[in-house]
N, C-alpha and C positions, 0 to 999 in steps of 0.2 A: 504494500500500500504506500502511496506517495502523499506528501503533504504539499498542497498548492494554495496560494493566496489569490483569490479572485473577488471581483465585485459582483454581487448578486442582487437582483431586483427583489426587495423585501416583500412587495405585494405578491409577486409570482411565487416566491418561496412559501409564503403563508398559504396561498391557494393550493400549491402542490402538497403541502403538509396536511391540509384538510382533506384533500382527495385521497392521499395515500395513508392517512391515519398515523402519521409519524409525529414525533414530539420535538426532536432537535434538528438543527440545521444539518448536521452531519448525516443523521439518519434519513432526512428528507432528500438530500442530494444523492446519497447512495441508493436509496429506493428508486428515485427517478431515473438514475443511470441504469439500474438493473431493469426497470420497466422498458426503457427504450431499447436496451441491448437485446431483450427478448421479443420485441415487437415483430420482427421478421419471422421468427420461428412460429409465433402464434398465428400470424397471417397465413403461413404456409400450411399449418394444420387445418385451417378452415378451408383451404383450397383443395384438400384431399377428400375426394368424394366418398371414400370408404369410412371416413370419420362420421358421416351422416347415416351410416348403417345400411346402405344399399349398393351392391356392386353395379346395379343398373346406372347409378350416377356416374360411373366411370365411362359410360358410353357417350361419346361426344354428341351424337345425334339426339339422344334423350336429354342431355344437359342443355343443348341449344334450344330444344322445343320448350323446356321448362322455363327458360329465361324470357320467353315471349309474353 
């Protein structure tokens, strides 16, 4: 872990803390960084049709008709 001195917008930090349920600045910044770092993985999971429970959703034609 590294120590870095940065200027942070206090209003945004407070809003993030409320959203994340964190209590300290360090906890809030680390939780926000973890959330952003995991965002791509979460998005990719939702793009996996098998996550939704049906192999039919892997069929491009069925998926295309479902989006209409």
